[in-house]
C-alpha positions in Angstrom: 126.4 83.7 86.6 124.4 86.9 86.8 121.4 87.4 84.5 121.6 90.6 82.4 118.7 93.2 82.4 118.2 92.3 78.7 117.8 88.6 79.5 115.3 89.5 82.3 113.3 91.6 79.9 113.3 88.9 77.2 112.2 86.3 79.8 109.4 88.6 81.0 108.2 89.3 77.4 108.2 85.6 76.6 106.2 84.7 79.6 103.8 87.6 79.0 103.2 86.6 75.3 103.5 82.8 75.4 102.2 81.5 78.7 98.9 81.3 80.4 98.2 81.8 84.1 95.4 80.5 86.2 94.7 81.7 89.8 92.8 79.5 92.3 91.5 81.0 95.5 90.7 78.8 98.5 88.2 80.1 101.1 88.3 79.2 104.8 85.7 76.4 104.2 88.2 74.8 101.8 91.1 74.6 104.2 91.3 70.8 103.7 91.8 71.3 99.9 94.4 73.9 100.4 96.2 71.7 102.9 96.3 68.8 100.5 97.6 71.0 97.6 100.2 72.6 99.9 101.5 69.1 100.8 102.3 68.3 97.2 106.0 68.8 96.4 105.2 69.9 92.8 101.9 71.8 92.8 102.0 72.7 89.2 102.8 69.2 88.1 100.1 67.8 90.4 97.4 70.1 89.0 98.4 69.4 85.4 98.3 65.6 86.1 94.8 65.9 87.5 93.7 67.8 84.5 95.2 65.3 82.1 93.6 62.4 83.9 90.2 64.2 83.8 90.6 64.8 80.1 91.3 61.1 79.5 88.3 60.1 81.5 86.1 62.4 79.4 87.3 61.2 75.9 
């Protein structure tokens, strides 16, 4: 089923107003970190899990 232009606009508006974005840059010296993250099947889930685990350790 095709998505209408109105639905696309509504989705873009929701994401713009309700979600947060974080950008991480990896420099050539951090190639090993990038490789590890790239190997994860769910990168977003992996990062969120690491953050949650870190939060628990610091409580």
